[in-house]
Backbone as CSV, one residue per row, in Angstrom:
resi,resn,N_x,N_y,N_z,CA_x,CA_y,CA_z,C_x,C_y,C_z
1,MET,77.665,56.928,-165.842,76.245,56.752,-165.502,75.685,58.083,-165.009
2,SER,74.559,58.516,-165.586,73.975,59.794,-165.215,73.291,59.698,-163.859
3,LEU,73.110,60.868,-163.238,72.415,60.914,-161.950,70.993,60.386,-162.087
4,ALA,70.329,60.721,-163.206,68.945,60.278,-163.401,68.828,58.768,-163.464
5,SER,69.890,58.084,-163.893,69.835,56.623,-163.980,69.991,55.966,-162.619
6,ARG,70.416,56.738,-161.606,70.625,56.172,-160.270,69.529,56.557,-159.283
7,VAL,68.841,57.652,-159.532,67.827,58.140,-158.594,66.588,57.249,-158.663
8,PRO,66.081,56.765,-157.516,64.862,55.935,-157.534,63.681,56.713,-158.105
9,LEU,62.850,56.024,-158.853,61.664,56.676,-159.397,60.655,56.939,-158.285
10,PRO,59.956,58.060,-158.352,59.064,58.449,-157.252,57.779,57.623,-157.215
11,ILE,57.211,57.549,-156.020,55.907,56.932,-155.797,54.907,58.043,-155.483
12,SER,53.713,57.938,-156.030,52.716,58.994,-155.874,52.078,58.963,-154.485
13,LYS,51.314,59.998,-154.163,50.617,60.065,-152.879,49.642,58.908,-152.702
14,SER,49.107,58.394,-153.807,48.167,57.274,-153.727,48.871,55.923,-153.759
15,GLY,50.209,55.938,-153.756,50.966,54.694,-153.714,51.242,54.062,-155.062
16,ARG,50.955,54.776,-156.140,51.202,54.239,-157.478,52.548,54.704,-158.013
17,SER,53.086,53.931,-158.950,54.334,54.330,-159.594,54.072,55.511,-160.522
18,ALA,55.150,56.210,-160.869,55.018,57.330,-161.802,54.465,56.860,-163.142
19,LEU,54.882,55.681,-163.595,54.377,55.157,-164.862,52.880,54.874,-164.783
20,GLU,52.427,54.294,-163.682,50.995,54.012,-163.527,50.177,55.298,-163.556
21,VAL,50.666,56.319,-162.877,49.961,57.601,-162.867,49.939,58.199,-164.269
22,ALA,51.081,58.179,-164.944,51.159,58.760,-166.287,50.228,58.043,-167.255
23,ARG,50.181,56.726,-167.180,49.306,55.968,-168.081,47.834,56.280,-167.808
24,ALA,47.466,56.364,-166.540,46.074,56.666,-166.191,45.695,58.076,-166.642
25,CYS,46.583,59.028,-166.421,46.310,60.411,-166.834,46.205,60.523,-168.352
26,ALA,47.094,59.852,-169.062,47.060,59.906,-170.526,45.783,59.279,-171.071
27,ARG,45.367,58.194,-170.457,44.142,57.527,-170.902,42.920,58.434,-170.698
28,GLU,42.820,59.080,-169.540,41.699,59.978,-169.279,41.760,61.197,-170.202
29,ALA,42.957,61.730,-170.412,43.101,62.867,-171.324,42.689,62.481,-172.742
30,GLY,43.041,61.275,-173.162,42.628,60.802,-174.477,41.121,60.672,-174.594
31,ARG,40.480,60.229,-173.513,39.015,60.136,-173.506,38.390,61.514,-173.681
32,LEU,38.937,62.510,-172.985,38.432,63.873,-173.120,38.601,64.379,-174.550
33,ALA,39.743,64.071,-175.160,39.981,64.510,-176.539,38.971,63.885,-177.497
34,LEU,38.707,62.598,-177.336,37.754,61.932,-178.228,36.341,62.475,-178.054
35,GLU,35.966,62.816,-176.827,34.639,63.391,-176.578,34.435,64.682,-177.366
36,ARG,35.510,65.434,-177.539,35.422,66.753,-178.160,35.828,66.739,-179.635
37,PHE,36.303,65.605,-180.115,36.767,65.504,-181.498,35.598,65.694,-182.463
38,ARG,35.830,66.528,-183.477,34.835,66.843,-184.512,33.606,67.546,-183.946
39,GLN,33.780,68.223,-182.809,32.719,69.042,-182.223,33.097,70.517,-182.367
40,PRO,32.127,71.418,-182.528,32.441,72.847,-182.633,33.144,73.338,-181.367
41,GLN,34.179,74.143,-181.545,34.865,74.724,-180.397,35.713,75.902,-180.829
42,GLU,36.104,76.692,-179.851,36.909,77.879,-180.111,38.339,77.478,-180.455
43,VAL,38.880,78.105,-181.505,40.244,77.838,-181.945,40.999,79.157,-182.000
44,THR,42.173,79.199,-181.387,43.039,80.372,-181.422,44.237,80.072,-182.307
45,VAL,44.598,81.031,-183.159,45.734,80.861,-184.060,46.973,81.464,-183.404
46,LYS,47.973,80.617,-183.139,49.237,81.085,-182.563,50.226,81.484,-183.649
47,GLY,50.046,80.961,-184.838,50.910,81.218,-185.980,50.384,80.405,-187.145
48,ARG,50.973,80.588,-188.323,50.479,79.872,-189.496,50.473,78.363,-189.249
49,GLY,49.274,77.791,-189.247,49.139,76.350,-189.043,49.267,75.898,-187.603
50,ASN,49.609,76.823,-186.699,49.852,76.474,-185.297,48.656,76.940,-184.471
51,LEU,47.858,75.986,-184.013,46.579,76.293,-183.391,46.531,75.812,-181.950
52,VAL,45.650,76.426,-181.179,45.324,75.919,-179.847,43.804,75.961,-179.705
53,THR,43.239,74.889,-179.178,41.789,74.771,-179.047,41.378,74.772,-177.581
54,GLN,40.069,74.890,-177.370,39.535,74.723,-176.020,39.961,73.375,-175.436
55,THR,39.987,72.364,-176.285,40.332,71.022,-175.820,41.765,70.956,-175.332
56,ASP,42.703,71.593,-176.072,44.089,71.660,-175.593,44.136,72.200,-174.171
57,LEU,43.444,73.312,-173.961,43.516,73.988,-172.669,42.817,73.195,-171.571
58,GLU,41.688,72.570,-171.899,40.973,71.773,-170.901,41.796,70.557,-170.479
59,ILE,42.392,69.883,-171.448,43.206,68.707,-171.122,44.451,69.126,-170.358
60,GLU,45.031,70.253,-170.750,46.205,70.736,-170.032,45.878,71.012,-168.567
61,ARG,44.737,71.656,-168.312,44.342,71.920,-166.925,44.148,70.613,-166.166
62,TYR,43.489,69.661,-166.803,43.287,68.361,-166.150,44.624,67.718,-165.796
63,LEU,45.566,67.691,-166.736,46.854,67.037,-166.487,47.641,67.747,-165.393
64,HIS,47.638,69.075,-165.414,48.321,69.821,-164.348,47.752,69.437,-162.987
65,GLU,46.443,69.454,-162.868,45.811,69.160,-161.579,46.048,67.714,-161.156
66,ALA,45.894,66.779,-162.084,46.034,65.362,-161.741,47.465,65.013,-161.353
67,LEU,48.430,65.533,-162.092,49.831,65.219,-161.795,50.288,65.895,-160.509
68,ARG,49.877,67.147,-160.300,50.275,67.847,-159.081,49.599,67.251,-157.849
69,GLN,48.410,66.713,-158.006,47.742,66.066,-156.878,48.519,64.832,-156.428
70,GLU,49.031,64.070,-157.381,49.778,62.854,-157.056,51.228,63.139,-156.688
71,PHE,51.794,64.188,-157.259,53.202,64.534,-157.021,53.301,66.038,-156.750
72,PRO,52.895,66.485,-155.559,52.820,67.924,-155.287,54.166,68.634,-155.322
73,ASP,55.263,67.895,-155.179,56.585,68.523,-155.202,57.160,68.630,-156.609
74,HIS,56.478,68.071,-157.590,56.973,68.112,-158.968,56.427,69.336,-159.699
75,ARG,57.173,69.779,-160.709,56.685,70.838,-161.589,56.133,70.217,-162.874
76,VAL,55.326,70.995,-163.583,54.746,70.550,-164.850,55.087,71.576,-165.923
77,LEU,55.697,71.102,-166.987,56.037,71.931,-168.145,55.157,71.482,-169.304
78,SER,54.374,72.400,-169.852,53.496,72.028,-170.960,53.479,73.123,-172.014
79,GLU,52.945,72.775,-173.179,53.064,73.650,-174.340,52.454,75.024,-174.117
80,GLU,51.290,75.073,-173.503,50.587,76.351,-173.390,50.998,77.159,-172.162
81,THR,51.746,76.562,-171.233,52.149,77.268,-170.009,53.622,77.037,-169.726
82,ALA,54.453,77.135,-170.763,55.858,76.751,-170.632,56.714,77.808,-169.943
83,ALA,56.344,79.057,-170.030,57.210,80.129,-169.552,57.508,80.000,-168.064
84,GLY,58.775,80.165,-167.729,59.181,80.246,-166.335,59.373,78.931,-165.623
85,THR,59.253,77.809,-166.305,59.416,76.512,-165.656,60.844,76.017,-165.819
86,GLU,61.517,75.742,-164.711,62.889,75.246,-164.753,62.904,73.756,-165.066
87,ALA,64.029,73.289,-165.644,64.136,71.882,-166.037,64.779,71.021,-164.960
88,SER,65.317,71.630,-163.898,66.019,70.845,-162.887,65.034,70.118,-161.979
89,GLY,65.523,69.027,-161.352,64.681,68.246,-160.460,63.649,67.439,-161.230
90,TRP,62.547,67.114,-160.549,61.471,66.330,-161.162,60.520,67.252,-161.910
91,VAL,60.379,67.022,-163.197,59.496,67.839,-164.032,58.703,66.928,-164.965
92,TRP,57.391,67.097,-164.961,56.530,66.429,-165.937,56.462,67.302,-167.183
93,VAL,56.794,66.734,-168.324,56.775,67.465,-169.593,55.591,66.932,-170.402
94,VAL,54.653,67.815,-170.714,53.331,67.385,-171.178,52.929,68.126,-172.450
95,ASP,52.432,67.384,-173.418,51.699,67.981,-174.538,50.278,67.429,-174.477
96,PRO,49.302,68.265,-174.122,47.942,67.759,-173.931,47.303,67.238,-175.211
97,LEU,47.738,67.766,-176.350,47.158,67.345,-177.629,48.202,67.579,-178.720
98,ASP,49.003,66.568,-178.977,50.011,66.687,-180.031,49.362,66.281,-181.350
99,GLY,49.379,67.204,-182.309,48.652,67.001,-183.556,47.370,67.811,-183.583
100,THR,47.417,69.019,-183.005,46.214,69.850,-182.927,45.658,70.183,-184.313
101,ARG,46.554,70.426,-185.281,46.080,70.707,-186.637,45.244,69.541,-187.165
102,ASN,45.696,68.313,-186.936,44.906,67.144,-187.329,43.562,67.133,-186.604
103,PHE,43.606,67.396,-185.298,42.391,67.400,-184.471,41.368,68.386,-185.022
104,VAL,41.809,69.602,-185.317,40.908,70.637,-185.815,40.355,70.269,-187.193
105,SER,41.166,69.606,-188.004,40.758,69.243,-189.365,39.941,67.959,-189.426
106,GLY,39.707,67.328,-188.273,38.938,66.093,-188.254,39.732,64.872,-188.662
107,ILE,41.056,64.977,-188.637,41.926,63.856,-189.004,42.240,63.064,-187.738
108,PRO,41.911,61.783,-187.676,42.072,61.013,-186.430,43.499,60.541,-186.193
109,PHE,44.398,61.518,-186.042,45.797,61.178,-185.774,46.386,62.252,-184.867
110,PHE,46.217,62.061,-183.576,46.745,62.962,-182.559,46.916,62.149,-181.291
111,CYS,47.577,62.731,-180.301,47.869,61.950,-179.098,48.065,62.858,-177.895
112,VAL,48.128,62.223,-176.738,48.516,62.862,-175.478,49.932,62.398,-175.167
113,ASN,50.797,63.326,-174.806,52.214,63.011,-174.621,52.658,63.433,-173.224
114,ILE,53.181,62.489,-172.440,53.577,62.759,-171.054,54.935,62.119,-170.792
115,ALA,55.847,62.890,-170.221,57.137,62.342,-169.794,57.481,62.896,-168.422
116,LEU,58.076,62.059,-167.596,58.657,62.517,-166.337,60.163,62.581,-166.523
117,CYS,60.728,63.744,-166.234,62.166,63.947,-166.393,62.798,64.271,-165.047
118,TYR,64.043,63.825,-164.891,64.832,64.216,-163.729,66.058,64.951,-164.243
119,ASN,66.192,66.220,-163.853,67.266,67.081,-164.353,67.351,67.050,-165.876
120,GLY,66.196,67.054,-166.514,66.140,67.125,-167.968,66.252,65.807,-168.694
121,GLU,66.391,64.698,-167.970,66.520,63.389,-168.614,65.229,62.590,-168.436
122,PRO,64.592,62.147,-169.517,63.341,61.386,-169.399,63.559,60.034,-168.726
123,VAL,62.683,59.720,-167.766,62.771,58.433,-167.067,61.461,57.650,-167.148
124,VAL,60.372,58.316,-167.473,59.070,57.680,-167.692,58.441,58.364,-168.896
125,ALA,57.812,57.580,-169.771,57.216,58.154,-170.979,55.924,57.437,-171.325
126,VAL,54.925,58.219,-171.722,53.663,57.666,-172.224,53.200,58.520,-173.403
127,THR,52.916,57.869,-174.506,52.277,58.504,-175.660,51.003,57.724,-175.938
128,HIS,49.857,58.382,-175.786,48.564,57.693,-175.891,47.806,58.186,-177.114
129,ASP,47.468,57.262,-177.997,46.705,57.545,-179.215,45.268,57.072,-179.002
130,PRO,44.348,57.982,-178.674,42.990,57.543,-178.337,42.197,57.043,-179.540
131,ASN,42.512,57.517,-180.737,41.760,57.093,-181.913,41.951,55.618,-182.223
132,HIS,43.153,55.123,-181.978,43.457,53.722,-182.263,43.597,52.896,-180.988
133,ASP,43.244,53.509,-179.852,43.327,52.837,-178.554,44.694,52.192,-178.357
134,GLU,45.734,52.977,-178.628,47.103,52.490,-178.468,47.853,53.351,-177.468
135,ALA,48.539,52.701,-176.555,49.393,53.386,-175.592,50.814,52.870,-175.748
136,PHE,51.730,53.796,-175.949,53.156,53.495,-176.019,53.761,53.981,-174.708
137,TRP,54.481,53.126,-174.001,55.065,53.588,-172.749,56.441,52.976,-172.530
138,ALA,57.202,53.656,-171.682,58.547,53.188,-171.348,58.907,53.684,-169.963
139,GLU,59.765,52.913,-169.316,60.325,53.290,-168.022,61.817,53.032,-168.080
140,ARG,62.565,53.921,-167.488,64.023,53.831,-167.517,64.515,52.426,-167.172
141,GLY,65.259,51.808,-168.092,65.879,50.513,-167.856,64.951,49.322,-167.941
142,ARG,63.671,49.537,-168.285,62.697,48.437,-168.287,62.023,48.217,-169.635
143,GLY,62.555,48.819,-170.671,62.037,48.572,-172.003,60.878,49.473,-172.384
144,ALA,60.444,49.303,-173.636,59.321,50.060,-174.188,58.227,49.085,-174.606
145,TRP,56.982,49.573,-174.557,55.836,48.691,-174.759,54.760,49.395,-175.578
146,VAL,53.989,48.594,-176.309,52.800,49.078,-177.014,51.640,48.198,-176.584
147,ASN,50.712,48.781,-175.835,49.571,48.007,-175.319,50.007,46.690,-174.680
148,GLY,51.083,46.742,-173.915,51.533,45.571,-173.176,52.444,44.634,-173.935
149,GLN,52.679,44.908,-175.215,53.590,44.086,-176.005,54.921,44.813,-176.164
150,PRO,56.044,44.081,-176.120,57.346,44.747,-176.247,57.463,45.512,-177.566
151,ALA,58.008,46.703,-177.485,58.264,47.519,-178.676,59.740,47.418,-179.034
152,ARG,60.021,47.217,-180.308,61.402,47.163,-180.780,61.524,48.032,-182.023
153,ALA,62.605,48.791,-182.066,62.887,49.598,-183.247,63.200,48.692,-184.435
154,SER,63.079,49.251,-185.610,63.342,48.522,-186.850,64.787,48.022,-186.909
155,ASP,64.987,46.959,-187.695,66.342,46.448,-187.911,66.837,46.738,-189.324
156,LYS,66.195,47.698,-190.011,66.651,48.052,-191.353,68.104,48.540,-191.296
157,VAL,68.840,48.233,-192.354,70.284,48.491,-192.363,70.625,49.788,-193.091
158,THR,69.838,50.159,-194.092,70.177,51.311,-194.926,69.012,52.286,-195.025
159,VAL,69.341,53.520,-195.379,68.317,54.513,-195.687,67.480,54.039,-196.871
160,GLN,68.123,53.456,-197.852,67.435,53.020,-199.064,66.332,52.004,-198.769
161,ALA,66.505,51.219,-197.728,65.512,50.197,-197.372,64.429,50.726,-196.437
162,SER,64.482,52.002,-196.099,63.680,52.537,-194.992,62.427,53.274,-195.435
163,VAL,61.385,53.154,-194.596,60.231,54.047,-194.637,60.543,55.200,-193.694
164,LEU,60.487,56.407,-194.217,60.897,57.598,-193.478,59.682,58.408,-193.063
165,GLY,59.538,58.638,-191.757,58.547,59.574,-191.254,59.197,60.934,-191.085
166,VAL,58.467,61.985,-191.397,59.034,63.328,-191.325,57.917,64.316,-191.019
167,ASP,58.275,65.415,-190.372,57.321,66.494,-190.153,58.006,67.815,-190.447
168,LEU,57.220,68.816,-190.807,57.767,70.101,-191.234,57.732,71.158,-190.143
169,GLY,56.892,70.993,-189.132,56.794,72.000,-188.083,56.116,73.264,-188.587
170,TYR,56.333,74.376,-187.871,55.647,75.623,-188.179,56.589,76.759,-188.556
171,ASP,57.879,76.542,-188.440,58.849,77.578,-188.779,59.152,77.500,-190.276
172,ASP,58.956,78.607,-190.985,59.103,78.594,-192.442,60.507,78.186,-192.873
173,ARG,61.523,78.762,-192.241,62.897,78.446,-192.654,63.226,76.985,-192.401
174,ARG,62.859,76.494,-191.241,63.145,75.096,-190.930,62.354,74.159,-191.849
175,GLY,61.108,74.514,-192.117,60.303,73.692,-193.010,60.882,73.630,-194.411
176,ARG,61.324,74.780,-194.925,61.937,74.786,-196.258,63.208,73.949,-196.279
177,ALA,63.988,74.021,-195.203,65.221,73.237,-195.145,64.927,71.740,-195.196
178,VAL,63.859,71.311,-194.493,63.489,69.895,-194.531,63.042,69.496,-195.932
179,LEU,62.272,70.352,-196.592,61.843,70.044,-197.956,63.036,69.934,-198.897
180,GLN,64.038,70.790,-198.706,65.244,70.699,-199.529,65.995,69.406,-199.252
181,LEU,66.044,69.006,-197.985,66.667,67.726,-197.646,65.907,66.578,-198.304
182,LEU,64.577,66.620,-198.222,63.770,65.549,-198.811,63.918,65.494,-200.322
183,HIS,64.123,66.638,-200.947,64.325,66.658,-202.397,65.507,65.774,-202.787
184,GLN,66.549,65.784,-201.956,67.713,64.938,-202.218,67.520,63.517,-201.699
185,LEU,66.791,63.381,-200.594,66.686,62.088,-199.926,65.587,61.205,-200.505
186,PHE,64.519,61.819,-201.019,63.344,61.042,-201.429,63.659,59.909,-202.411
187,PRO,64.499,60.120,-203.428,64.777,59.008,-204.348,65.538,57.858,-203.698
188,ARG,66.021,58.051,-202.477,66.876,57.052,-201.830,66.158,56.279,-200.722
189,VAL,64.868,56.514,-200.540,64.125,55.803,-199.496,62.963,55.034,-200.126
190,GLN,62.391,54.115,-199.345,61.251,53.355,-199.840,60.000,54.218,-199.949
191,SER,59.800,55.066,-198.939,58.589,55.880,-198.896,58.769,56.954,-197.839
192,VAL,58.000,58.032,-197.963,58.007,59.116,-196.980,56.586,59.302,-196.457
193,ARG,56.457,59.445,-195.141,55.170,59.668,-194.495,55.245,60.933,-193.637
194,ILE,54.189,61.757,-193.695,54.100,62.968,-192.877,52.899,62.808,-191.947
195,PRO,53.118,62.435,-190.684,51.989,62.114,-189.798,51.263,63.317,-189.221
196,GLY,51.960,64.446,-189.040,51.329,65.594,-188.401,51.330,65.538,-186.893
197,SER,52.074,64.593,-186.326,52.246,64.491,-184.873,53.660,64.007,-184.608
198,ALA,54.496,64.890,-184.088,55.883,64.508,-183.809,55.949,63.397,-182.775
199,ALA,55.080,63.471,-181.770,55.113,62.467,-180.703,54.774,61.082,-181.238
200,LEU,53.745,60.986,-182.085,53.410,59.692,-182.667,54.464,59.256,-183.676
201,GLY,55.089,60.206,-184.352,56.181,59.848,-185.246,57.308,59.155,-184.508
202,LEU,57.679,59.668,-183.347,58.726,59.037,-182.539,58.255,57.711,-181.961
203,ALA,56.994,57.637,-181.552,56.463,56.365,-181.055,56.489,55.301,-182.147
204,TYR,56.171,55.706,-183.364,56.211,54.761,-184.485,57.644,54.337,-184.798
205,ALA,58.598,55.235,-184.623,60.004,54.848,-184.788,60.415,53.858,-183.707
206,ALA,59.879,54.038,-182.498,60.231,53.141,-181.392,59.727,51.724,-181.622
207,CYS,58.597,51.577,-182.305,58.045,50.226,-182.492,58.243,49.694,-183.900
208,GLY,59.064,50.374,-184.704,59.441,49.845,-186.004,58.480,50.110,-187.133
209,ARG,57.436,50.888,-186.909,56.516,51.219,-188.006,57.177,52.190,-188.976
210,TYR,57.911,53.136,-188.432,58.826,53.940,-189.238,60.228,53.392,-189.003
211,ASP,60.971,53.221,-190.082,62.364,52.811,-189.925,63.209,53.989,-189.455
212,LEU,62.845,55.179,-189.899,63.512,56.408,-189.479,62.462,57.508,-189.341
213,PHE,62.722,58.442,-188.430,61.851,59.608,-188.281,62.723,60.824,-188.069
214,LEU,62.444,61.893,-188.812,63.211,63.128,-188.624,62.274,64.318,-188.515
215,HIS,62.730,65.292,-187.737,61.958,66.513,-187.490,62.964,67.599,-187.144
216,HIS,62.684,68.842,-187.585,63.636,69.925,-187.373,63.022,71.145,-186.695
217,ASP,61.904,70.976,-185.993,61.275,72.121,-185.331,60.547,71.651,-184.078
218,LEU,61.324,71.178,-183.108,60.770,70.520,-181.925,60.908,71.361,-180.662
219,PHE,60.081,71.020,-179.670,60.141,71.599,-178.336,60.105,70.459,-177.320
220,PRO,60.434,70.723,-176.057,60.524,69.622,-175.081,59.282,68.752,-175.009
221,TRP,58.094,69.349,-175.072,56.863,68.562,-174.950,56.624,67.669,-176.173
222,ASP,57.271,67.990,-177.295,57.181,67.126,-178.471,58.061,65.890,-178.346
223,ILE,59.219,66.051,-177.722,60.291,65.072,-177.862,60.616,64.288,-176.600
224,ALA,60.263,64.797,-175.420,60.741,64.178,-174.173,60.339,62.712,-174.072
225,ALA,59.064,62.407,-174.290,58.621,61.012,-174.196,59.275,60.157,-175.273
226,GLY,59.372,60.690,-176.478,59.938,59.928,-177.587,61.384,59.546,-177.391
227,ILE,62.156,60.401,-176.734,63.559,60.066,-176.470,63.648,58.757,-175.703
228,LEU,62.864,58.646,-174.631,62.924,57.431,-173.815,62.326,56.238,-174.558
229,LEU,61.228,56.440,-175.262,60.616,55.336,-176.009,61.609,54.721,-176.990
230,VAL,62.268,55.559,-177.769,63.206,55.050,-178.778,64.395,54.377,-178.116
231,ARG,64.942,54.988,-177.090,66.093,54.376,-176.401,65.730,53.012,-175.827
232,GLU,64.613,52.949,-175.122,64.239,51.696,-174.469,63.811,50.624,-175.473
233,ALA,63.465,51.037,-176.690,63.109,50.087,-177.745,64.325,49.639,-178.548
234,GLY,65.508,50.080,-178.140,66.724,49.670,-178.829,67.046,50.469,-180.064
235,GLY,66.390,51.617,-180.232,66.646,52.453,-181.389,67.761,53.450,-181.141
236,ALA,68.150,54.119,-182.205,69.135,55.195,-182.125,68.404,56.524,-182.208
237,ILE,68.845,57.494,-181.426,68.222,58.817,-181.468,69.272,59.870,-181.163
238,THR,69.402,60.826,-182.081,70.327,61.948,-181.957,69.637,63.177,-182.542
239,ASP,70.356,64.301,-182.543,69.838,65.394,-183.351,70.177,65.101,-184.816
240,HIS,69.790,65.982,-185.731,69.920,65.658,-187.155,71.366,65.530,-187.614
241,SER,72.295,66.092,-186.835,73.705,66.023,-187.225,74.443,64.867,-186.567
242,GLY,73.768,64.140,-185.668,74.399,63.022,-184.971,74.851,63.347,-183.569
243,ALA,74.639,64.586,-183.107,75.022,64.963,-181.744,74.024,64.385,-180.741
244,SER,74.458,64.282,-179.487,73.604,63.734,-178.429,72.294,64.509,-178.334
245,ILE,71.228,63.781,-178.063,69.900,64.384,-177.987,69.593,64.816,-176.555
246,ALA,68.809,65.863,-176.412,68.307,66.329,-175.114,66.891,66.826,-175.331
247,ILE,66.143,67.010,-174.242,64.768,67.474,-174.424,64.729,68.895,-174.973
248,SER,65.839,69.615,-174.896,65.918,70.963,-175.457,66.337,70.970,-176.921
249,SER,66.662,69.816,-177.485,67.086,69.751,-178.887,65.939,70.175,-179.800
250,ARG,66.257,70.932,-180.831,65.238,71.365,-181.784,65.064,70.389,-182.939
251,THR,66.038,69.477,-183.140,65.973,68.540,-184.259,66.160,67.118,-183.762
252,VAL,65.678,66.149,-184.548,65.826,64.751,-184.163,65.946,63.878,-185.402
253,MET,66.754,62.824,-185.279,66.764,61.706,-186.214,66.728,60.454,-185.356
254,ALA,65.739,59.592,-185.586,65.540,58.432,-184.716,65.118,57.228,-185.538
255,GLY,65.432,56.044,-185.003,64.951,54.821,-185.635,65.945,53.688,-185.582
256,ALA,65.966,52.889,-186.643,66.821,51.706,-186.724,68.286,52.102,-186.584
257,PRO,69.036,51.495,-185.671,70.418,51.929,-185.440,71.291,51.931,-186.692
258,LYS,71.211,50.885,-187.502,72.084,50.818,-188.681,71.629,51.789,-189.766
259,ALA,70.332,51.916,-189.964,69.838,52.881,-190.941,70.126,54.309,-190.481
260,HIS,70.044,54.541,-189.179,70.384,55.846,-188.604,71.839,56.186,-188.905
261,ALA,72.735,55.233,-188.697,74.152,55.452,-189.000,74.356,55.697,-190.492
262,ASP,73.603,54.991,-191.325,73.700,55.175,-192.773,73.243,56.571,-193.165
263,PHE,72.174,57.063,-192.513,71.724,58.429,-192.785,72.803,59.443,-192.431
264,LEU,73.451,59.260,-191.288,74.489,60.211,-190.881,75.659,60.195,-191.853
265,ARG,76.009,59.021,-192.383,77.069,58.961,-193.402,76.634,59.702,-194.663
266,TRP,75.377,59.490,-195.054,74.860,60.193,-196.229,74.858,61.700,-195.996
267,ARG,74.449,62.102,-194.814,74.411,63.530,-194.515,75.800,64.148,-194.563
268,GLN,76.782,63.444,-194.011,78.151,63.956,-194.034,78.647,64.114,-195.470
269,ALA,78.280,63.167,-196.326,78.708,63.232,-197.723,78.052,64.390,-198.467
270,HIS,76.895,64.845,-197.966,76.168,65.943,-198.602,76.165,67.185,-197.708
271,ALA,77.175,67.310,-196.867,77.182,68.361,-195.846,77.073,69.754,-196.443
272,ALA,77.752,69.997,-197.551,77.747,71.341,-198.125,76.337,71.772,-198.508
273,ALA,75.557,70.839,-199.047,74.198,71.166,-199.472,73.239,71.265,-198.298
274,LEU,73.625,70.696,-197.154,72.717,70.638,-196.009,73.091,71.609,-194.892
275,ASP,74.136,72.400,-195.090,74.576,73.302,-194.029,73.490,74.279,-193.605
276,ARG,72.581,74.579,-194.492,71.511,75.524,-194.156,70.681,75.033,-192.968
277,LEU,70.628,73.721,-192.754,69.889,73.194,-191.609,70.498,73.664,-190.294
278,ASP,71.808,73.844,-190.286,72.481,74.273,-189.065,72.331,75.764,-188.826
279,GLU,71.842,76.491,-189.824,71.741,77.940,-189.712,70.356,78.385,-189.273
280,THR,69.405,77.448,-189.172,68.033,77.830,-188.837,67.765,77.618,-187.364
């Protein structure tokens, strides 16, 4: 049993649980995102396809202030201010706007992603999709939920029976490796979907909308909430090779436990052709 599974979850200065605070913050952040959606704003290019907007920064500032006000002893790790933040102790891992490319392009598929971690292990998770008014949340040992209804991962048994969600990320080598994997995998699945939001991809795996979800270019703010959502929904989640997952993992395979195991068997059988994934 890990230390994080034994440590009591913190109560905020206002007397609310960490989950209550996270849900309220995510909801307000989602409201701010919708207010600014499809409105002119400054966009900075961090890399090919990798953007940051005024809205990202405004929501990030709001989340930092709101979370630190309720939990002044906690640290906040987020996409735009990640440098120098340690993972030990209580840390809020935040993506103020996951799916920024969609947001900038006017595509209504993005979310706010918040996780509370203790020594790097997620114990509270919220992924809020303001466009569809959906909140996915989980708390350590208490299950996963979608708008108050229990979330359960898919019960698909094989890769062949599965709808596969996938994302390419922004790294050219990793993206090409995923495309090469899909070239071999595509004839063996029911369908492939590319959502453009890793956080929503994992949330969809947690509630069975995707039978499997894979990604090979992740950061802690992309994956921290999803790890807990999938686990608490009864799903399987590892890195792409089947090794234990952590918020520092760069790759993920998540979804239906039996289909997940089937994917790992398929991957092992095709290991020679897929070794390039381990080199990126």
